[in-house]
VOLUMFI-588822 format. One line per field, with one value per residue: chain; residue number from 1; y, x, z of N, C-alpha, C in turn. Coordinates in steps of 0.1 Angstrom, whole numbers. Example, Ala and Ser with C-alpha at 12.3 -4.5 7.8 and 13.67 -1.06 7.14 Angstrom:
# residues 2
cadena	(A,A)
num	(1,2)
n.c2	(-57,-22)
n.c1	(132,128)
n.c3	(78,71)
ca.c2	(-45,-11)
ca.c1	(123,137)
ca.c3	(78,71)
c.c2	(-33,0)
c.c1	(132,129)
c.c3	(78,79)
***
This chain:
# residues 435
cadena	(A,A,A,A,A,A,A,A,A,A,A,A,A,A,A,A,A,A,A,A,A,A,A,A,A,A,A,A,A,A,A,A,A,A,A,A,A,A,A,A,A,A,A,A,A,A,A,A,A,A,A,A,A,A,A,A,A,A,A,A,A,A,A,A,A,A,A,A,A,A,A,A,A,A,A,A,A,A,A,A,A,A,A,A,A,A,A,A,A,A,A,A,A,A,A,A,A,A,A,A,A,A,A,A,A,A,A,A,A,A,A,A,A,A,A,A,A,A,A,A,A,A,A,A,A,A,A,A,A,A,A,A,A,A,A,A,A,A,A,A,A,A,A,A,A,A,A,A,A,A,A,A,A,A,A,A,A,A,A,A,A,A,A,A,A,A,A,A,A,A,A,A,A,A,A,A,A,A,A,A,A,A,A,A,A,A,A,A,A,A,A,A,A,A,A,A,A,A,A,A,A,A,A,A,A,A,A,A,A,A,A,A,A,A,A,A,A,A,A,A,A,A,A,A,A,A,A,A,A,A,A,A,A,A,A,A,A,A,A,A,A,A,A,A,A,A,A,A,A,A,A,A,A,A,A,A,A,A,A,A,A,A,A,A,A,A,A,A,A,A,A,A,A,A,A,A,A,A,A,A,A,A,A,A,A,A,A,A,A,A,A,A,A,A,A,A,A,A,A,A,A,A,A,A,A,A,A,A,A,A,A,A,A,A,A,A,A,A,A,A,A,A,A,A,A,A,A,A,A,A,A,A,A,A,A,A,A,A,A,A,A,A,A,A,A,A,A,A,A,A,A,A,A,A,A,A,A,A,A,A,A,A,A,A,A,A,A,A,A,A,A,A,A,A,A,A,A,A,A,A,A,A,A,A,A,A,A,A,A,A,A,A,A,A,A,A,A,A,A,A,A,A,A,A,A,A,A,A,A,A,A,A,A,A,A,A,A,A,A,A,A,A,A,A,A,A,A,A,A,A,A,A,A,A,A)
num	(1,2,3,4,5,6,7,8,9,10,11,12,13,14,15,16,17,18,19,20,21,22,23,24,25,26,27,28,29,30,31,32,33,34,35,36,37,38,39,40,41,42,43,44,45,46,47,48,49,50,51,52,53,54,55,56,57,58,59,60,61,62,63,64,65,66,67,68,69,70,71,72,73,74,75,76,77,78,79,80,81,82,83,84,85,86,87,88,89,90,91,92,93,94,95,96,97,98,99,100,101,102,103,104,105,106,107,108,109,110,111,112,113,114,115,116,117,118,119,120,121,122,123,124,125,126,127,128,129,130,131,132,133,134,135,136,137,138,139,140,141,142,143,144,145,146,147,148,149,150,151,152,153,154,155,156,157,158,159,160,161,162,163,164,165,166,167,168,169,170,171,172,173,174,175,176,177,178,179,180,181,182,183,184,185,186,187,188,189,190,191,192,193,194,195,196,197,198,199,200,201,202,203,204,205,206,207,208,209,210,211,212,213,214,215,216,217,218,219,220,221,222,223,224,225,226,227,228,229,230,231,232,233,234,235,236,237,238,239,240,241,242,243,244,245,246,247,248,249,250,251,252,253,254,255,256,257,258,259,260,261,262,263,264,265,266,267,268,269,270,271,272,273,274,275,276,277,278,279,280,281,282,283,284,285,286,287,288,289,290,291,292,293,294,295,296,297,298,299,300,301,302,303,304,305,306,307,308,309,310,311,312,313,314,315,316,317,318,319,320,321,322,323,324,325,326,327,328,329,330,331,332,333,334,335,336,337,338,339,340,341,342,343,344,345,346,347,348,349,350,351,352,353,354,355,356,357,358,359,360,361,362,363,364,365,366,367,368,369,370,371,372,373,374,375,376,377,378,379,380,381,382,383,384,385,386,387,388,389,390,391,392,393,394,395,396,397,398,399,400,401,402,403,404,405,406,407,408,409,410,411,412,413,414,415,416,417,418,419,420,421,422,423,424,425,426,427,428,429,430,431,432,433,434,435)
n.c2	(630,614,590,571,568,579,611,643,656,647,650,655,635,626,597,586,554,536,507,501,469,438,415,383,356,321,296,272,281,296,327,351,373,405,422,449,465,481,498,479,452,427,397,393,368,341,323,317,300,292,284,275,274,280,266,237,206,205,187,180,197,216,208,225,238,220,206,224,223,200,193,207,188,176,158,170,165,159,161,177,201,221,223,230,250,267,271,284,311,313,310,327,326,312,291,298,302,303,314,317,315,297,302,299,313,338,354,366,366,384,361,334,332,318,292,290,292,269,249,258,251,221,215,224,199,175,176,156,142,117,116,102,83,90,113,126,119,139,162,169,159,186,209,205,214,237,244,242,260,283,283,268,271,299,325,328,316,300,315,321,308,291,316,321,296,300,322,317,301,266,252,271,284,299,292,276,275,281,263,243,222,199,172,168,169,151,128,127,120,112,99,115,147,142,137,168,184,170,182,210,216,228,243,263,275,284,318,334,353,378,400,428,433,418,397,405,386,360,356,352,329,309,314,293,278,260,258,257,237,226,208,213,218,218,226,223,246,274,276,295,309,306,320,346,348,374,387,383,362,336,328,303,295,279,282,285,305,332,354,370,367,386,379,396,393,405,403,410,424,410,414,420,437,473,479,469,489,506,487,488,512,515,498,502,527,518,502,519,522,508,506,504,522,518,535,531,506,496,483,458,458,446,442,430,423,393,388,370,343,347,366,391,391,411,410,420,418,419,423,410,430,426,410,422,416,406,403,431,439,438,456,479,475,484,510,522,527,540,562,565,574,597,611,619,633,658,660,663,663,637,614,625,626,593,583,592,585,561,554,557,539,516,529,520,497,491,492,469,438,414,420,436,416,396,416,426,396,388,411,399,374,382,400,397,416,431,456,463,484,514,511,505,529,550,534,539,570,571,572,574,597,580,558,546,552,532,512,505,505,482,461,461,448,422,398,378,367,355,342,343,326,315,282,262,238,241,241,272,276,277,261,246,257,261,266)
n.c1	(1547,1527,1506,1513,1508,1506,1491,1489,1478,1484,1508,1534,1545,1552,1549,1545,1548,1537,1531,1528,1537,1539,1560,1569,1590,1582,1599,1604,1614,1599,1584,1566,1538,1522,1497,1475,1446,1417,1400,1386,1360,1374,1397,1427,1444,1477,1495,1526,1549,1585,1594,1593,1590,1612,1625,1625,1636,1658,1642,1620,1599,1571,1565,1555,1538,1520,1522,1506,1478,1474,1481,1449,1435,1441,1431,1413,1401,1366,1362,1384,1405,1401,1374,1373,1382,1366,1348,1347,1354,1340,1342,1361,1394,1422,1450,1487,1510,1547,1573,1594,1578,1551,1515,1493,1461,1432,1403,1381,1360,1364,1363,1362,1392,1409,1398,1406,1439,1439,1436,1458,1480,1477,1476,1504,1521,1507,1509,1499,1481,1464,1452,1448,1453,1436,1433,1450,1458,1433,1437,1463,1454,1436,1459,1470,1450,1452,1473,1472,1444,1456,1482,1487,1462,1462,1471,1505,1514,1529,1556,1565,1578,1597,1609,1622,1640,1658,1669,1683,1707,1714,1707,1699,1676,1656,1649,1620,1593,1567,1544,1555,1564,1549,1554,1567,1555,1533,1548,1551,1554,1526,1547,1571,1558,1553,1578,1589,1575,1586,1603,1604,1575,1578,1580,1603,1609,1589,1559,1539,1512,1483,1464,1443,1414,1413,1413,1448,1457,1443,1448,1478,1476,1465,1484,1505,1496,1486,1510,1533,1542,1553,1582,1614,1618,1645,1651,1661,1690,1690,1709,1733,1726,1736,1754,1741,1748,1756,1748,1726,1696,1678,1654,1634,1592,1563,1532,1495,1483,1468,1483,1521,1543,1563,1579,1600,1624,1634,1664,1660,1668,1659,1626,1635,1653,1669,1668,1653,1627,1632,1629,1602,1592,1602,1590,1563,1554,1557,1532,1516,1516,1494,1486,1513,1524,1538,1563,1540,1523,1499,1512,1499,1505,1520,1528,1550,1557,1579,1586,1611,1625,1651,1656,1640,1622,1617,1582,1580,1558,1544,1526,1532,1524,1510,1530,1553,1585,1598,1623,1624,1605,1614,1641,1626,1613,1639,1637,1620,1621,1644,1633,1620,1629,1647,1626,1617,1638,1636,1613,1609,1588,1574,1585,1586,1560,1552,1562,1548,1520,1522,1532,1508,1496,1502,1498,1471,1465,1468,1450,1434,1427,1441,1463,1474,1485,1502,1522,1535,1540,1560,1578,1584,1600,1619,1636,1637,1622,1586,1581,1585,1574,1574,1600,1600,1584,1604,1623,1607,1606,1631,1644,1658,1662,1686,1687,1668,1682,1704,1689,1675,1703,1718,1698,1699,1724,1715,1691,1661,1649,1620,1606,1576,1561,1530,1513,1499,1472,1495,1492,1474,1495,1518,1548,1577,1608,1630,1663)
n.c3	(617,591,603,623,643,666,685,682,702,731,755,766,802,832,854,884,904,929,942,967,975,992,1005,1013,1023,1019,1040,1024,1002,984,967,979,974,986,980,986,974,990,966,954,953,943,944,930,924,916,907,900,877,878,848,816,783,773,784,778,765,730,714,729,729,732,757,777,779,776,801,816,807,812,839,851,851,871,903,922,954,950,922,896,893,875,875,901,909,889,897,918,914,893,862,857,854,843,826,814,794,790,769,796,819,837,847,869,876,892,891,917,939,980,997,991,986,1001,988,968,971,983,965,942,961,958,932,926,949,940,910,890,896,894,870,833,808,786,794,789,762,755,760,748,721,722,721,704,680,689,675,652,645,652,633,617,602,597,582,565,587,597,593,616,631,619,611,642,644,626,633,661,668,679,708,720,738,726,704,693,691,720,723,706,681,660,652,674,697,693,693,724,758,787,812,805,805,835,847,836,849,873,882,879,890,923,952,957,932,923,923,943,938,957,948,954,972,999,1035,1052,1072,1073,1050,1048,1071,1056,1035,1044,1058,1037,1018,1036,1044,1015,1000,990,950,945,913,881,867,849,815,804,775,741,723,691,666,645,610,584,574,550,550,527,515,511,504,508,507,486,480,478,504,529,562,584,610,638,663,700,731,760,775,802,803,799,777,763,763,741,719,726,715,693,680,685,667,644,641,638,608,594,568,543,524,496,468,444,456,478,508,531,563,592,626,654,687,704,735,747,762,766,751,725,699,672,649,614,592,561,528,500,470,439,418,425,443,470,480,473,492,516,522,516,546,557,547,558,584,588,574,598,618,613,604,631,642,634,639,672,692,685,694,721,722,716,737,761,751,755,783,794,787,800,825,825,818,848,863,854,876,868,844,864,882,866,859,889,893,874,879,904,890,871,880,912,921,933,928,898,884,878,871,846,839,838,821,795,789,790,768,736,703,700,706,690,668,668,673,646,632,639,638,605,603,615,605,599,571,559,532,517,492,471,471,455,472,491,532,547,567,556,545,550,530,513,537)
ca.c2	(624,609,571,573,558,594,619,655,665,643,660,647,632,622,594,579,546,530,496,495,460,432,403,379,341,308,282,259,292,301,340,356,394,407,439,454,472,488,501,466,444,414,395,384,356,342,311,315,290,298,273,275,263,282,250,225,196,207,173,178,210,220,199,233,238,205,203,233,221,186,195,214,176,163,159,183,157,150,167,180,212,230,226,234,269,278,269,298,316,318,311,339,314,305,294,308,293,320,314,319,314,291,314,296,326,337,365,360,374,375,348,326,337,303,275,291,287,254,244,257,244,207,217,225,189,164,185,149,137,114,120,92,78,95,125,125,122,151,174,169,165,201,219,201,217,249,246,243,271,295,285,261,277,311,331,323,312,289,319,331,295,287,325,318,286,306,337,316,286,250,247,282,282,304,285,270,285,274,258,232,216,186,156,163,168,137,112,126,106,116,103,130,157,138,140,178,189,163,188,226,224,230,257,271,274,296,331,338,373,383,417,433,434,409,404,396,378,348,352,343,324,306,303,287,258,250,260,262,222,215,209,223,206,226,230,228,259,277,279,306,304,304,335,349,350,384,383,381,349,341,313,303,289,284,286,285,320,333,366,360,381,382,387,397,392,409,396,420,422,400,423,424,450,487,483,466,504,511,481,494,528,512,487,514,540,505,501,531,518,491,503,512,530,518,537,530,501,499,467,452,459,438,440,423,421,387,386,355,335,350,376,392,391,420,405,425,410,426,413,414,430,411,411,427,410,400,410,449,450,439,466,486,478,491,523,525,523,550,575,571,581,610,625,618,632,671,666,653,662,626,610,627,622,584,576,600,572,543,554,558,522,508,529,524,480,488,493,457,431,408,426,441,404,397,423,417,378,390,413,391,364,386,412,396,426,429,461,477,493,532,517,506,539,556,531,548,577,581,566,583,596,582,544,550,549,523,502,502,496,469,457,459,439,411,399,370,373,346,347,334,322,310,271,251,225,239,249,282,290,276,249,248,249,263,276)
ca.c1	(1543,1508,1500,1523,1497,1507,1481,1494,1473,1489,1514,1549,1540,1561,1543,1549,1532,1538,1519,1524,1530,1545,1569,1577,1595,1587,1613,1611,1619,1582,1585,1548,1537,1506,1490,1462,1435,1407,1391,1381,1359,1374,1409,1431,1454,1483,1510,1533,1563,1599,1598,1585,1595,1624,1635,1625,1647,1653,1634,1608,1589,1557,1559,1557,1524,1508,1520,1502,1466,1473,1475,1435,1429,1444,1420,1410,1384,1356,1364,1393,1410,1393,1362,1372,1387,1357,1331,1352,1358,1326,1348,1372,1406,1433,1465,1494,1528,1550,1592,1602,1568,1538,1510,1477,1454,1422,1399,1370,1352,1379,1354,1371,1405,1412,1398,1417,1451,1444,1436,1464,1490,1473,1484,1519,1518,1499,1503,1490,1475,1442,1454,1444,1465,1429,1430,1469,1457,1424,1447,1475,1445,1434,1468,1473,1443,1455,1486,1468,1439,1468,1495,1487,1452,1467,1477,1516,1509,1546,1569,1576,1583,1613,1623,1628,1644,1667,1683,1686,1712,1710,1706,1694,1660,1645,1651,1614,1578,1562,1534,1564,1565,1534,1558,1569,1536,1527,1554,1558,1543,1528,1560,1571,1550,1550,1591,1588,1565,1586,1621,1596,1567,1583,1580,1613,1604,1574,1552,1525,1509,1482,1463,1435,1409,1416,1423,1455,1457,1441,1454,1494,1475,1462,1495,1516,1491,1486,1518,1547,1549,1555,1592,1621,1616,1655,1644,1672,1697,1691,1729,1736,1721,1748,1759,1734,1755,1755,1746,1713,1692,1666,1641,1619,1583,1557,1517,1480,1475,1473,1495,1529,1541,1579,1587,1612,1621,1653,1667,1663,1679,1650,1620,1637,1660,1661,1667,1638,1625,1635,1619,1583,1588,1602,1570,1546,1558,1555,1524,1506,1510,1488,1489,1522,1526,1561,1558,1526,1511,1495,1506,1491,1516,1512,1539,1539,1571,1575,1594,1616,1632,1665,1652,1627,1620,1598,1590,1573,1550,1543,1515,1533,1510,1504,1539,1565,1599,1596,1634,1629,1598,1628,1652,1617,1607,1647,1634,1606,1626,1648,1623,1609,1641,1646,1610,1621,1651,1627,1598,1616,1581,1569,1588,1580,1542,1550,1568,1533,1509,1528,1535,1493,1492,1509,1492,1458,1468,1475,1434,1429,1436,1447,1471,1487,1488,1510,1533,1535,1548,1571,1593,1598,1607,1628,1641,1638,1612,1572,1569,1593,1568,1585,1617,1594,1583,1614,1632,1604,1612,1647,1646,1658,1665,1700,1682,1661,1689,1708,1684,1676,1715,1718,1683,1709,1732,1711,1677,1662,1639,1611,1594,1567,1555,1515,1520,1487,1475,1495,1484,1479,1504,1531,1558,1592,1610,1646,1665)
ca.c3	(608,591,604,631,660,683,684,683,720,742,763,777,809,844,862,901,905,940,942,977,973,1002,1000,1023,1015,1025,1040,1011,992,976,973,980,971,988,976,993,974,993,967,944,958,944,948,917,930,906,914,883,878,861,840,803,767,773,796,771,755,720,714,735,728,738,773,793,777,773,812,819,801,819,855,853,853,886,912,939,961,946,909,884,899,860,878,913,905,880,906,927,901,880,851,854,862,836,827,804,793,776,769,804,828,833,855,865,880,889,903,932,960,988,1003,978,981,1004,983,956,972,986,949,942,966,957,920,936,952,934,897,878,912,888,853,826,797,783,800,787,745,751,764,730,705,725,720,685,673,690,668,637,647,658,626,602,593,605,567,565,608,606,593,623,636,602,617,652,639,615,640,666,674,685,718,722,743,718,691,694,700,731,723,701,674,657,648,691,702,690,701,738,763,801,821,796,812,843,843,838,862,889,877,885,899,932,959,956,917,925,933,946,940,959,942,960,987,1014,1053,1052,1086,1072,1037,1053,1075,1043,1025,1052,1065,1026,1014,1037,1041,1006,995,972,943,935,902,872,868,831,813,795,758,730,713,685,654,634,595,576,569,542,546,518,526,502,520,502,510,476,485,491,518,534,577,588,622,644,677,706,740,765,782,819,805,799,758,754,758,726,715,724,715,677,676,680,659,630,643,631,597,590,549,546,514,488,459,435,458,495,515,545,570,609,638,668,699,713,746,749,776,763,741,721,686,665,634,603,580,546,517,484,461,424,409,432,445,484,491,478,502,528,516,520,558,569,547,566,601,591,578,615,625,603,609,649,643,627,653,685,696,674,700,735,723,717,749,769,747,765,799,797,785,809,841,826,825,862,865,858,885,864,845,874,892,856,862,899,891,861,885,906,890,867,888,925,935,932,916,887,870,882,866,836,832,837,809,787,791,787,754,729,697,697,713,677,653,671,672,637,626,646,628,596,609,621,609,598,559,560,523,518,479,472,462,451,477,506,537,545,576,550,549,547,512,514,541)
c.c2	(616,594,571,565,572,604,625,659,656,647,652,645,625,606,590,570,540,520,495,478,451,423,395,360,325,301,274,274,297,313,343,371,395,424,441,470,475,492,487,458,425,412,388,376,349,334,310,305,295,289,275,270,267,271,235,217,201,193,170,193,211,215,213,238,230,200,214,230,208,189,202,196,168,166,169,178,151,149,172,197,225,230,230,253,274,277,283,305,327,317,320,334,313,305,298,298,298,313,313,311,308,300,304,306,325,346,362,374,362,362,332,325,318,290,280,288,271,246,243,251,229,207,215,210,178,167,175,141,130,109,106,97,88,106,133,128,132,163,176,169,184,211,215,214,232,261,246,254,282,299,283,265,294,314,331,323,308,296,322,318,287,306,327,304,289,319,331,300,277,253,259,280,287,306,281,281,279,261,246,227,204,174,155,159,150,123,114,125,113,110,115,146,151,147,155,184,182,175,205,232,222,242,271,273,286,310,331,350,367,391,416,436,423,411,395,386,366,343,345,336,308,297,302,278,255,249,261,239,215,221,212,211,208,219,229,244,260,280,291,303,308,320,339,356,364,377,386,369,353,324,316,291,292,282,283,297,327,344,360,377,374,389,385,400,397,411,410,418,416,414,425,434,462,486,478,475,501,503,483,501,523,508,499,522,532,501,507,531,502,489,507,513,534,525,538,519,504,483,468,447,449,440,433,418,406,387,369,347,341,355,381,393,396,418,417,419,417,421,413,419,426,424,420,415,411,409,426,451,448,456,479,492,486,503,525,533,538,562,584,578,598,622,626,631,653,672,657,656,650,618,610,621,605,575,580,586,563,544,556,543,516,514,524,505,479,485,479,450,424,408,430,423,399,402,420,404,387,397,407,383,369,396,414,409,428,441,464,484,512,525,516,515,552,550,538,559,584,570,575,587,586,563,542,537,539,507,497,498,489,457,450,451,422,404,385,378,360,343,339,332,317,297,267,242,228,243,262,290,282,262,251,246,248,273,276)
c.c1	(1532,1508,1509,1521,1499,1505,1489,1490,1479,1504,1523,1543,1552,1545,1548,1538,1544,1530,1519,1528,1542,1549,1574,1582,1593,1602,1618,1609,1605,1582,1565,1544,1523,1505,1474,1452,1422,1392,1384,1374,1365,1394,1415,1440,1463,1498,1517,1550,1575,1608,1585,1590,1606,1635,1634,1637,1644,1644,1622,1598,1575,1550,1552,1541,1508,1507,1509,1478,1466,1468,1463,1432,1435,1433,1419,1395,1382,1356,1379,1395,1410,1384,1361,1373,1372,1346,1338,1352,1348,1332,1364,1391,1410,1447,1473,1506,1534,1565,1598,1587,1557,1527,1495,1475,1436,1414,1385,1370,1366,1375,1365,1381,1410,1409,1405,1427,1452,1446,1450,1481,1486,1481,1499,1523,1516,1499,1495,1476,1462,1445,1458,1453,1456,1428,1442,1465,1443,1434,1458,1461,1442,1444,1473,1463,1445,1463,1481,1452,1446,1476,1488,1475,1453,1475,1494,1524,1531,1552,1573,1580,1600,1620,1631,1640,1661,1679,1685,1693,1709,1712,1702,1677,1652,1637,1641,1603,1573,1549,1540,1557,1554,1546,1560,1557,1535,1531,1556,1549,1534,1534,1567,1566,1551,1568,1596,1585,1573,1596,1611,1584,1575,1578,1590,1616,1589,1569,1546,1528,1495,1472,1446,1424,1402,1419,1434,1462,1452,1443,1472,1489,1470,1475,1505,1511,1492,1501,1535,1547,1555,1575,1599,1620,1639,1658,1663,1678,1692,1704,1724,1734,1739,1743,1748,1746,1752,1749,1730,1709,1679,1661,1627,1612,1579,1540,1507,1478,1481,1482,1505,1530,1560,1576,1597,1609,1636,1651,1667,1668,1661,1639,1623,1646,1660,1659,1655,1629,1620,1630,1601,1581,1590,1588,1557,1549,1550,1544,1514,1507,1500,1487,1499,1525,1539,1554,1542,1515,1507,1499,1504,1508,1513,1532,1538,1560,1571,1590,1594,1615,1643,1668,1644,1630,1608,1598,1573,1570,1551,1536,1523,1520,1516,1520,1555,1571,1593,1611,1634,1620,1606,1633,1637,1614,1620,1643,1624,1616,1637,1642,1617,1621,1643,1637,1611,1629,1645,1624,1598,1601,1572,1575,1587,1560,1536,1552,1550,1524,1515,1526,1515,1484,1495,1500,1475,1461,1466,1461,1433,1438,1446,1460,1480,1493,1496,1516,1542,1548,1561,1579,1596,1604,1622,1637,1647,1629,1598,1567,1581,1592,1571,1599,1614,1591,1591,1624,1624,1609,1624,1651,1645,1660,1678,1698,1683,1673,1698,1704,1682,1690,1716,1711,1690,1713,1726,1705,1676,1650,1631,1600,1588,1563,1544,1523,1504,1486,1484,1493,1479,1490,1519,1538,1573,1603,1626,1653,1682)
c.c3	(606,599,613,643,670,678,690,702,727,745,769,793,820,847,876,898,917,940,954,979,988,1001,1013,1014,1028,1037,1031,1001,983,981,970,979,975,988,977,985,977,983,949,953,958,947,938,926,918,912,897,890,868,857,823,789,764,780,792,765,741,710,721,735,728,754,777,790,782,789,817,818,812,831,863,854,865,890,924,939,952,927,906,892,891,871,891,915,891,891,913,917,895,868,847,862,843,835,816,806,780,777,783,816,826,845,855,877,879,897,905,937,972,995,1002,979,991,999,976,962,980,976,939,946,964,945,918,937,950,917,890,885,905,874,846,812,786,779,789,766,744,749,749,722,712,716,705,676,675,676,654,635,646,641,618,597,595,591,570,584,607,596,605,633,624,611,631,648,632,622,649,667,679,695,729,727,733,707,686,694,710,729,706,689,677,661,670,698,701,694,716,741,777,808,814,806,831,844,841,848,877,891,885,891,915,939,960,938,919,931,933,947,947,959,949,976,995,1025,1051,1060,1082,1055,1038,1062,1061,1038,1034,1057,1050,1018,1018,1043,1029,1007,984,968,938,921,894,867,852,828,804,778,752,721,694,669,647,612,591,573,564,539,536,524,505,511,505,507,493,470,486,502,524,553,572,604,627,657,684,718,751,772,794,818,798,785,755,749,746,720,714,717,698,675,674,673,639,632,640,615,588,580,548,528,501,477,456,444,476,499,526,551,584,618,655,673,704,723,745,763,779,758,742,708,682,652,625,594,572,537,509,476,445,417,416,443,458,486,489,483,513,524,516,534,562,566,553,580,597,589,591,622,620,605,621,652,642,632,661,692,694,692,719,735,723,731,757,761,756,779,800,793,793,823,840,824,840,867,869,860,880,855,855,881,879,862,875,900,883,869,890,900,879,874,906,937,925,922,911,876,876,876,852,824,824,824,791,783,787,772,746,715,687,693,698,669,656,667,655,624,627,635,618,596,610,617,598,584,554,545,524,506,477,464,462,460,488,511,540,554,567,553,544,537,514,532,544)
***
């Protein structure tokens, strides 16, 4: 299949992975994963909290991400946690917030691991110590600048926001983007953030991963010293999300982009379920079509697969050629999906090649300490097991033509189409007109 992204020379492979990670749980409920790797001179440490954008109140969106920013301004001795960890890691550190998790991580020499663990234990115990109103105002401005750069000033950037709001019902944790809505960010306060971290930043909601070349006895000693005395927070339980009603949705927007575009969003299973593998394989095929040939037109296409808190969404965006009807393009996207299934039915080797390519991508990611630490933390939070890599590989290897066919048929039944038309003076990211 031309343009599918599959290389003919990729042969089906079977890979066995054993990260040999050891786990234990502190008396206060904090889970610890130690994964020793003597082949690297470095250590990656990652503290992950089981809280993200999906845990926010519907009128307080963006708090989890804002909290991530603010806790770096908390005091660590005579400086901030951010400056302290910058010194430890040489700048190889960061924080990340998703719909389900918030992580703080860094990579360093083994001699610095104890200092990093101390800083993260201090963040857990005193997440906003010394943070002032001026700090809050500064970090909120930074987050709002991110919102502007990544969405408002990007072509059709807010179309994904509109898609989430149309796909998921009120009260669903995936209804809003993790970065939050600008009108919520403008009204949120330092007290709101303090209440949020007070509920969720505790040892019983945290997983610590240490991966790399370290002295196990020293690391265990420091973990016990720094994290052992901390008290449980008894964080709120996550309620079951409301069901997503079947059926198509249509949202209309305007944008300052001169070319119209359609964004199709297809809801799927959460990342932690085996059915997720079929979504990954389908997105792999679709992403091979950077330019989609529709009759006499060539349309720039883009795909993204978003793992959310309780589900996932496959986004397909296609930019229209002058005079093209967006509804017609929507139908052609479905035609393209069905064409992929038909091509794979005629040539099953394409599916085997796709699975092999994805398996090799997974294996390559494990060579990176940061990616490995993230994967281990995700496995612990989603499955209470540090190494589900083999199960993920098995799920990819098990994807069948019937799985892809069923997925495409389900997408026909439930999806959102966001149609973005040009309007002079509108923002590049788009402005809502009709839902």
